[in-house]
C-alpha angles and dihedrals in degrees: 000000000000129000125268095268090057090053090057096042106111092200090058091049090054092046093051092052092045091050091048091052092047091048093051091048091048094050092049092047093049089049090055092050092048091046090240100125110200097200093049090051093051102035105028093113094047102043125038106207130157119248089262090051092053090047092050093046093051093043092050092047090051091050090047092054091045092050092046091051091046092050092051090047091055087052098231105180092354125104117241106204122211121230090258092051090046092055088057091051096053109114093013131092111260095226092054090062094056 
């Protein structure tokens, strides 16, 4: 675990979410290539899709997570503090500074 200043660092929060989205997209994509469809394994008793349907669902979910991570990485709608601004935020709650 990181120290308290890392927990308040908005850049680190954005990076963690982006890494999570990229990891999920990567796992889904690898599963497709290895013909080990994750969604079919988890939901096969609930949803009755064809093989093409499972493939499309997993591909679209992987693309969604990739696009979500990319959007967060670009910082659309999210502040990207500079180093100078970050030094003012140390020891303070991030939302209080907005």
